[in-house]
Phi, psi and omega in degrees: 000129180260149180252123181278136178289136182286159177303317182296321177294314179298319179299313180297319177297319178296317180296318177300319179295321176299313182295332176276359183065031177262075189298323182296310178291324179300313180298319179300312182292315182293324179293329176298317178294316181300317180298329179278328186214089184288356180250015181279105183299322183296313181293324178296319178295319179293322176296324175298318182299324183259012180302148183285333182212174183299316180298318179295319178298318179298316179300316178296318179294325176295325176295321176302314182290335173294321179287315182218097181298347181263007183290106186295320181296318179294320178299313180299313181297317180295316178299318179297314181294318180292326177296315179298320180297314178297319179298316178297318180294320178296321178298319179295317180296319180297315179298314179298317178299318178298316178296318179299315179298315180300317179296318179298316179297318179296319178296316178297320179297318179295318179297314182296317179297318181294323181285330182272353181274000000 
């Protein structure tokens, strides 16, 4: 007869692994809890914490809010991530705009030099 580890035990082991910075084992343990209980806010928050990238973290936080739209920590985290994402996109647009203006100025300078020669 085998004894199945409880969700709470797996969750605690996963949290300990996160705190040890053992992301691989943490993800393995936390995903076991998630597979058993997809509405567990605590495991969803921990999975967001160890997500590999911003998009993945956003997806986990959105799942938390699907389960509990009033989860303040998930709301704060999601707002912060979306603000950073918008900021990065604006920075890229500004850089692209600056490069475009510089190219236009260079083309105009070449045209002016060609016409005055």
